C-alpha positions, -999 to +999 in steps of 0.1 A: -448-451+302-485-442+298-490-409+322-528-411+309-554-426+331-573-448+310-612-447+297-624-467+326-605-451+353-610-413+340-650-423+338-653-433+373-629-402+385-653-377+365-683-396+381-667-390+418-660-356+409-696-349+400-708-365+429-684-342+451-692-309+434-732-318+440-728-333+475-694-328+490-687-291+484-665-266+507-694-253+526-707-292+534-673-305+541-672-278+569-702-290+581-688-326+580-661-318+599-683-305+625-704-330+632-700-350+660-686-379+635-665-360+618-675-378+586-707-383+562-724-420+564-742-406+527-706-396+515-696-431+526-725-453+510-721-438+482-680-443+475-687-480+484-720-482+459-695-468+434-669-493+439-646-478+453-638-498+484-638-526+460-612-519+436-585-528+451-594-562+468-589-599+449-619-607+428-617-643+448-632-618+480-655-603+458-637-571+446-624-561+414-584-570+414-572-536+407-545-520+422-533-485+428-527-469+393-566-478+394-574-460+425-551-434+416-576-409+397-601-412+424-577-407+451-569-375+432-605-364+427-611-374+467-579-350+472-598-322+453-622-322+474-605-328+504-624-357+516-621-364+552-635-397+552-607-425+560-610-440+527-574-445+523-572-463+557-596-486+549-587-495+516-550-487+512-536-501+545-565-517+563-582-536+539-548-543+520-537-561+550-567-585+550-569-592+516-533-602+515-525-615+547-557-626+561-571-664+560-597-674+542-618-673+571-607-638+582-615-625+547-646-638+542-659-624+578-644-587+572-639-581+534-677-581+523-690-556+550-656-536+540-664-535+500-706-527+511-697-497+529-710-515+563-677-516+579-651-498+585-611-506+593-583-489+607-548-498+611-533-492+641-493-493+642-476-460+650-465-457+687-455-428+711-415-419+701-414-446+672-418-420+646-416-434+614-396-465+626-421-495+614-401-520+640-404-497+668-436-515+686-436-515+720-475-531+718-470-570+727-492-597+725-485-627+749-499-662+741-523-670+770-541-702+766-552-712+729-550-669+722-535-639+733-535-612+757-527-577+736-514-548+758-497-513+750-508-480+730-513-467+695-509-432+685-525-412+655-547-437+642-563-425+617-603-439+613-604-452+648-631-436+663-652-449+635-640-484+630-659-516+639-624-536+639-587-525+643-560-542+631-532-540+652-494-545+650-479-560+682-448-578+691-447-615+697-411-616+702-380-598+699-378-562+714-384-526+694-364-521+666-360-561+656-373-566+625-385-604+631-409-607+660-438-588+646-472-599+644-507-586+633-539-589+651-578-582+642-591-562+673-629-559+677-629-519+685-654-523+713-634-550+728-629-550+769-595-534+775-596-512+740-603-476+750-598-445+724-588-408+729-607-389+697-588-364+683-588-342+651-559-340+628-548-304+615-566-316+583-603-323+596-599-358+599-606-379+630-579-400+643-578-417+679-548-428+706-558-463+715-549-482+746-547-517+752-552-529+789-551-567+791-575-573+757-580-611+753-577-624+716-587-656+703-563-679+680-584-665+652-573-630+659-537-633+645-536-622+610-507-635+590-478-648+597-463-653+637-434-633+639-431-621+603-459-592+596-427-566+586-432-573+550-466-576+551-470-544+567-443-525+545-461-537+513-491-518+525-474-487+540-457-483+503-494-486+487-510-466+510-482-438+503-488-443+467-526-436+470-518-406+493-491-392+468-526-394+440-545-376+470-514-349+471-517-344+432-557-335+434-555-311+464-523-291+446-541-289+415-569-274+435-548-251+453-534-243+415-566-234+402-581-215+428-545-195+433-548-187+391-584-178+392-578-154+424-546-137+403-572-133+372-597-118+397-577-097+420-567-062+412-538-037+422-529-003+401-562-009+379-553-043+365-554-076+377-523-086+394-518-119+374-509-096+347-477-090+370-446-111+355-432-118+390-464-137+399-469-150+366-434-169+373-443-179+403-476-194+390-461-212+366-430-228+384-463-240+407-478-256+379-445-277+366-434-288+402-476-304+403-469-323+371-435-334+382-449-348+409-477-361+395-455-378+367-434-396+401-472-405+418-478-429+389-440-441+385-448-453+422-480-467+420-469-486+386-439-504+408-463-511+433-486-528+413-461-546+397-448-566+426-416-586+425-385-569+439-393-551+472-363-527+469-376-515+438-405-511+448-394-490+479-371-469+457-401-460+440-421-451+464-394-431+486-385-411+449-422-405+446-426-390+485-397-370+488-407-352+454-445-350+468-436-336+502-410-309+484-440-301+463-466-300+486-451-276+507-442-252+473-477-252+462-491-248+498-470-220+506-468-202+474-508-206+473-516-187+505-489-157+497-501-154+461-539-148+480-522-126+507-537-125+543-567-137+532-553-168+521-549-182+559-589-179+567-609-203+573-634-192+547-608-199+518-602-233+504-570-227+499-560-227+537-578-259+540-556-268+510-525-259+534-537-278+561-543-308+538-508-306+520-486-302+552-503-334+569-498-356+536-459-340+536-453-357+570-475-390+568-456-422+559-425-408+564-413-371+556-386-361+531-356-365+551-369-401+563-372-408+525-340-402+515-325-424+541-346-448+529-336-441+492-296-438+503-302-474+524-315-493+495-285-483+476 
């Protein structure tokens, strides 16, 4: 397996890094987080101009027909800069669901806006007490005439405060825990009966708890097969998990670089603390686990792009997520400890790396969840 990016992939990543270094440095990022919207419209427009929103979409829909491997380098660059714009949630989750499950009319109505950056999407699937169980949805969509009526609640919908449309999972048959009976719906975020309680995640992203109270939907709101959306949801979650792993690699690399620089400049007893052998060993361990995690992330991305056997894809993604979660914990904790008490201050980026990696380790399933999933696959 080739573990190096192609020339085109690397050039795109370099362009993104150059833009982020100039327009999205640490101080500007902090200002973005504190802004009313919690994101930068200028950055989002630039991402669209660079083609990030189109890379993984089919050419027939105006995209470039790429996959997770093509997005790894850009996501790694975004991880280094701790980008808070919901890029992953648009291109890896909601956009993925529309492109793979939507009708021709739905794709034509939604994807051009996503590609040019004028429309943001969010995928609402998590519910209170459901944890990581994708079949635990209690939100219901009941047939009403030629359309549907949506009722329920979704939790921690990242990107929802800025989204124009929500992709919502709901039960059209069965009960919570059933593998069948799940369907997807396209819902206008400003539709009557939709209410958002916005919040900010520990790593600075904007999310919301969303309630649906008698939301009336047309027949054309159904996205994909009725009662059979679970395989589509699982594939999109695995695709997004592979991208999240790439984001984590960039974040860990940045934490390692910052820690190494600190060890070279911080002095005790008249010499740089990086000259102490015990600290050198810890730094080497951080580098090794990051490289191991990077290899697993690339494997997961290639398996997601390969299609075919769903079990093989799930095993590769779960293996990568376990390794990423463990590496994220080690690198984030070590980087803070090696910086001393100042490692947890707002003024140092390493503390924000810690928060981002903590969030990544939990999102889409923690290490225990993915170990259980891997074991269940045999």
